[in-house]
C-alpha positions as CSV (number, residue, x, y, z in Angstrom):
1,X,0.0,0.0,0.0
2,X,2.9,2.4,0.8
3,X,4.2,2.0,-2.7
4,X,0.9,3.2,-4.2
5,X,0.8,6.5,-2.2
6,X,3.1,8.5,-4.5
7,X,1.6,7.3,-7.8
8,X,-2.0,7.9,-6.5
9,X,-1.1,11.4,-5.1
10,X,0.7,12.5,-8.3
11,X,-2.1,11.3,-10.6
12,X,-4.7,13.1,-8.4
13,X,-2.7,16.3,-8.4
14,X,-2.2,16.1,-12.2
15,X,-6.0,15.5,-12.7
16,X,-6.9,18.5,-10.5
17,X,-4.5,20.9,-12.2
18,X,-5.3,19.9,-15.8
19,X,-9.0,19.9,-15.0
20,X,-8.6,23.6,-14.2
21,X,-6.8,24.1,-17.5
22,X,-9.6,22.2,-19.3
23,X,-12.5,24.2,-17.6
24,X,-11.3,27.7,-17.1
25,X,-9.8,29.1,-20.4
26,X,-12.2,30.2,-23.1
27,X,-10.0,28.7,-25.8
28,X,-8.9,25.1,-25.6
29,X,-5.3,24.6,-24.4
30,X,-5.0,20.8,-24.4
31,X,-4.2,19.5,-27.8
32,X,-6.9,16.8,-28.0
33,X,-9.5,19.3,-27.1
34,X,-8.6,21.3,-30.1
35,X,-9.2,18.2,-32.3
36,X,-12.6,17.4,-30.7
37,X,-14.5,19.4,-28.0
38,X,-14.4,17.4,-24.7
39,X,-11.5,15.1,-25.8
40,X,-9.2,17.0,-23.5
41,X,-10.6,14.9,-20.6
42,X,-9.3,11.8,-22.3
43,X,-5.9,13.5,-22.6
44,X,-6.0,14.3,-18.9
45,X,-6.6,10.7,-18.0
46,X,-3.6,9.7,-20.2
47,X,-1.4,12.1,-18.4
48,X,-2.6,10.9,-15.0
49,X,-1.5,7.4,-16.0
50,X,1.8,8.8,-17.2
51,X,2.4,10.6,-13.9
52,X,1.5,7.5,-11.9
53,X,3.9,5.3,-14.0
54,X,6.8,7.7,-13.5
55,X,6.1,8.0,-9.7
56,X,5.9,4.2,-9.4
57,X,9.4,3.7,-10.9
58,X,11.1,6.9,-9.6
59,X,10.3,6.2,-5.9
60,X,12.8,3.3,-6.3
61,X,16.2,4.9,-5.9
62,X,17.8,2.3,-8.2
63,X,15.5,3.2,-11.1
64,X,15.2,6.9,-10.5
65,X,18.1,8.0,-12.7
66,X,17.0,5.9,-15.7
67,X,13.4,7.0,-15.6
68,X,14.4,10.7,-15.1
69,X,16.5,10.5,-18.3
70,X,13.8,8.8,-20.2
71,X,11.0,11.1,-19.2
72,X,13.1,14.3,-19.6
73,X,14.2,13.2,-23.1
74,X,10.6,12.4,-23.9
75,X,9.7,15.9,-22.8
76,X,12.2,17.4,-25.3
77,X,11.0,15.1,-28.1
78,X,7.3,16.1,-27.5
79,X,8.1,19.8,-27.2
80,X,10.2,20.0,-30.3
81,X,8.0,17.5,-32.2
82,X,5.1,19.8,-31.8
83,X,7.2,22.7,-33.0
84,X,8.2,20.8,-36.1
85,X,4.5,19.9,-36.8
86,X,3.6,23.5,-36.3
87,X,6.1,24.6,-38.8
88,X,5.6,21.9,-41.4
89,X,2.0,20.8,-41.0
90,X,-0.2,23.4,-39.4
91,X,-0.1,26.3,-36.8
92,X,-2.7,24.2,-35.0
93,X,0.1,22.6,-33.1
94,X,1.4,25.9,-31.8
95,X,0.0,27.3,-28.5
96,X,-0.9,30.7,-29.9
97,X,-0.6,30.1,-33.6
98,X,2.5,32.3,-33.6
99,X,6.1,31.2,-33.7
100,X,8.5,31.9,-30.9
101,X,12.1,30.7,-30.8
102,X,12.3,27.7,-28.4
103,X,15.5,28.8,-26.7
104,X,15.7,28.8,-22.8
105,X,17.4,32.2,-22.7
106,X,14.3,33.7,-24.4
107,X,12.4,33.0,-21.1
108,X,14.3,36.0,-19.7
109,X,15.3,37.9,-22.9
110,X,11.8,37.8,-24.4
111,X,10.0,39.6,-21.5
112,X,12.9,42.1,-21.2
113,X,12.7,42.9,-24.9
114,X,8.9,43.1,-25.0
115,X,8.3,44.6,-21.6
116,X,5.8,42.0,-20.6
117,X,5.7,38.8,-18.7
118,X,4.4,35.7,-20.4
119,X,3.5,32.1,-19.3
120,X,7.1,30.7,-19.4
121,X,8.7,33.1,-16.9
122,X,5.8,32.5,-14.5
123,X,6.1,28.8,-15.0
124,X,9.9,29.0,-14.3
125,X,9.4,31.0,-11.1
126,X,6.6,28.7,-9.9
127,X,8.8,25.7,-10.4
128,X,11.8,27.2,-8.6
129,X,9.5,28.2,-5.7
130,X,7.8,24.8,-5.4
131,X,10.7,22.4,-6.1
132,X,13.9,24.4,-6.2
133,X,16.1,23.6,-9.2
134,X,13.8,20.9,-10.7
135,X,13.5,23.0,-13.9
136,X,17.1,22.1,-14.7
137,X,16.7,18.4,-14.1
138,X,13.2,17.5,-15.3
139,X,11.5,20.3,-17.3
140,X,13.7,22.4,-19.5
141,X,13.3,21.2,-23.1
142,X,17.0,22.0,-24.0
143,X,18.2,20.4,-20.8
144,X,16.7,17.0,-21.8
145,X,18.8,17.0,-24.9
146,X,21.9,18.1,-23.0
147,X,21.3,15.3,-20.5
148,X,21.0,12.6,-23.0
149,X,24.1,13.8,-24.8
150,X,26.2,13.8,-21.6
151,X,25.0,10.4,-20.4
152,X,25.4,8.9,-23.9
153,X,29.1,9.7,-23.9
154,X,31.6,6.9,-23.4
155,X,34.1,9.1,-21.8
156,X,33.9,11.6,-18.9
157,X,36.2,14.5,-18.8
158,X,36.1,16.5,-15.6
159,X,34.8,20.0,-16.2
160,X,34.9,22.6,-13.4
161,X,31.9,25.0,-13.7
162,X,33.2,28.5,-14.4
163,X,31.2,31.0,-12.3
164,X,32.6,34.1,-13.9
165,X,31.8,32.8,-17.4
166,X,28.3,31.8,-16.3
167,X,27.5,35.2,-14.8
168,X,29.1,37.0,-17.8
169,X,26.8,35.2,-20.2
170,X,23.7,36.0,-18.1
171,X,24.7,39.7,-17.7
172,X,25.4,40.1,-21.4
173,X,22.1,38.5,-22.3
174,X,20.2,40.8,-20.0
175,X,22.1,43.9,-21.1
176,X,21.6,43.0,-24.8
177,X,17.9,42.5,-24.4
178,X,17.4,45.9,-22.8
179,X,19.6,47.6,-25.5
180,X,17.6,46.0,-28.3
181,X,14.4,47.2,-26.6
182,X,15.3,50.8,-26.0
183,X,17.0,51.3,-29.4
184,X,13.9,49.9,-31.1
185,X,16.0,47.3,-33.0
186,X,14.4,45.8,-36.0
187,X,12.6,42.5,-35.3
188,X,14.7,40.7,-37.9
189,X,17.9,41.6,-36.1
190,X,16.4,40.5,-32.8
191,X,15.3,37.1,-34.2
192,X,18.6,36.7,-35.9
193,X,20.6,37.3,-32.8
194,X,18.4,34.9,-30.8
195,X,18.7,32.2,-33.5
196,X,22.5,32.5,-33.4
197,X,22.5,32.2,-29.6
198,X,20.3,29.0,-29.9
199,X,22.6,27.5,-32.6
200,X,25.6,28.1,-30.4
201,X,23.8,26.3,-27.7
202,X,23.2,23.3,-30.0
203,X,26.9,23.3,-30.9
204,X,27.8,23.2,-27.2
205,X,25.7,20.1,-26.7
206,X,27.0,18.3,-29.8
207,X,30.7,19.3,-29.6
208,X,31.2,19.4,-25.8
209,X,28.5,17.8,-23.8
210,X,28.4,14.7,-26.1
211,X,32.2,14.3,-26.2
212,X,33.0,15.1,-22.6
213,X,30.1,13.4,-20.8
214,X,29.2,16.5,-18.9
215,X,26.2,18.9,-19.2
216,X,28.2,21.9,-20.3
217,X,25.2,23.6,-22.0
218,X,23.2,23.6,-18.7
219,X,26.0,24.2,-16.3
220,X,27.9,26.9,-18.1
221,X,26.3,28.3,-21.2
222,X,22.6,28.5,-20.3
223,X,21.6,31.8,-18.5
224,X,18.5,30.1,-17.1
225,X,20.7,27.5,-15.4
226,X,22.7,30.3,-13.9
227,X,19.5,32.1,-12.7
228,X,18.1,28.9,-11.2
229,X,21.4,28.3,-9.5
230,X,20.8,31.5,-7.3
231,X,17.0,31.5,-7.2
232,X,16.7,27.9,-6.0
233,X,17.6,28.9,-2.4
234,X,14.1,30.3,-2.0
235,X,13.0,26.7,-1.9
236,X,13.6,24.8,1.4
237,X,14.5,21.5,-0.4
238,X,18.2,20.5,-0.1
239,X,20.5,17.6,-0.7
240,X,22.5,16.8,2.4
241,X,25.8,15.0,2.7
242,X,25.9,13.1,6.0
243,X,28.9,12.9,8.2
244,X,29.4,9.1,7.5
245,X,30.4,10.1,3.9
246,X,33.7,8.4,3.1
247,X,34.5,10.6,0.1
248,X,34.9,7.5,-2.0
249,X,34.0,9.6,-5.1
250,X,31.7,7.0,-6.5
251,X,28.8,9.4,-6.6
252,X,30.9,11.9,-8.6
253,X,30.6,9.9,-11.8
254,X,26.8,9.9,-11.4
255,X,26.5,13.7,-11.3
256,X,26.4,15.4,-14.7
257,X,26.3,18.8,-13.1
258,X,29.7,18.8,-11.5
259,X,28.1,19.2,-8.0
260,X,29.7,16.2,-6.3
261,X,33.4,16.7,-6.8
262,X,35.8,15.6,-4.0
263,X,36.0,19.1,-2.5
264,X,32.2,19.1,-2.2
265,X,32.3,15.7,-0.5
266,X,35.0,16.8,2.0
267,X,33.0,19.9,2.8
268,X,29.9,17.8,3.2
269,X,28.0,20.2,0.9
270,X,26.9,19.7,-2.7
271,X,28.2,22.2,-5.3
272,X,26.0,25.1,-6.3
273,X,25.1,23.4,-9.6
274,X,23.2,20.7,-7.8
275,X,19.7,20.3,-9.2
276,X,18.4,17.7,-6.7
277,X,18.0,15.2,-9.6
278,X,18.8,12.3,-7.2
279,X,20.9,10.3,-9.7
280,X,23.6,10.1,-7.1
281,X,21.6,8.4,-4.4
282,X,21.9,4.9,-5.8
283,X,25.7,5.2,-6.1
284,X,26.2,5.7,-2.3
285,X,26.7,2.5,-0.4
286,X,26.8,4.4,2.9
287,X,23.5,6.2,2.2
288,X,25.2,9.4,2.9
289,X,23.2,11.5,0.4
290,X,19.8,12.5,1.5
291,X,17.0,14.9,0.7
292,X,16.0,17.4,3.4
293,X,12.9,19.5,3.8
294,X,12.3,21.3,7.1
295,X,11.6,18.7,9.8
296,X,10.6,15.8,7.5
297,X,12.5,12.6,7.5
298,X,14.9,12.2,4.5
299,X,12.6,9.6,2.9
300,X,9.5,11.8,3.3
301,X,11.4,14.8,2.0
302,X,12.4,12.9,-1.1
303,X,8.8,11.6,-1.7
304,X,7.4,15.1,-1.3
305,X,10.0,16.5,-3.8
306,X,9.2,13.7,-6.3
307,X,5.5,14.4,-5.9
308,X,5.9,18.1,-6.6
309,X,8.4,17.6,-9.4
310,X,6.6,14.8,-11.3
311,X,3.4,16.8,-11.1
312,X,5.1,19.9,-12.5
313,X,6.8,17.8,-15.2
314,X,3.6,16.1,-16.3
315,X,1.4,19.3,-16.3
316,X,4.1,21.2,-18.2
317,X,4.4,18.4,-20.7
318,X,0.6,18.6,-21.3
319,X,0.4,22.3,-21.8
320,X,3.8,23.7,-22.8
321,X,4.0,24.4,-26.5
322,X,5.5,27.2,-28.6
């Protein structure tokens, strides 16, 4: 019965949230509801089953990393698949019927340039508030590609996250967006610059993450990853390294974010790039790596984090389109 609690809780949460999405808006948001009025309820049931399946497997520490990679990659495939269908087949597959560049940096740059806040910035902030850095381990559409590239590599070259470079990219992106706005730059120039930035990101994934076995796009290049790195502290969820840690470094090879290097283990504190993904838990024979949330036990803290994160992942998968 205990094993069914998380799957049941996530499926009920997903049903409740998507039911609001189905009932409240005047225009249909769920894709099947656009095909046939009322079919959105069938889509909701499908996503409830999807959330329950993920929760059933991810509550097992030994299966969590595999299922996280699978579902995160699926998220990217569905997201970009709908974009391709929207471009090639019909604008029906686009959320608004208008094309927006699917680049994570545009979540910040877009609102700065337009002077208005859309759905994606609100979704990002909500995710950080509810589950800390889960955006960078379960939801970001570019992150799913970076993750599969890094974990598919046969080699693993240690990469030390460069804080100065990360902050510089974020600052340049913010400054550039404001300059383009206040100089009334032509939209073709703006789109061109954004496209170039996105193409460089793709090159980072293919030329570096894939070859070095480390998520360099997410940990160094992506300004959203940098922003989440600092905003995540508003969430009370943490990954704790217990005193019985022997610093054997076995968990280091399981972390694609460079957050469990030897210096972090000796200091008994994960690096700032930690996204709470939980891949490292199965690697530790001493069970020294544990989730914490206020006064909850480590197991209950992990179950709560999985409940929130799987729910967010599933709901976002159901509604997030260009």
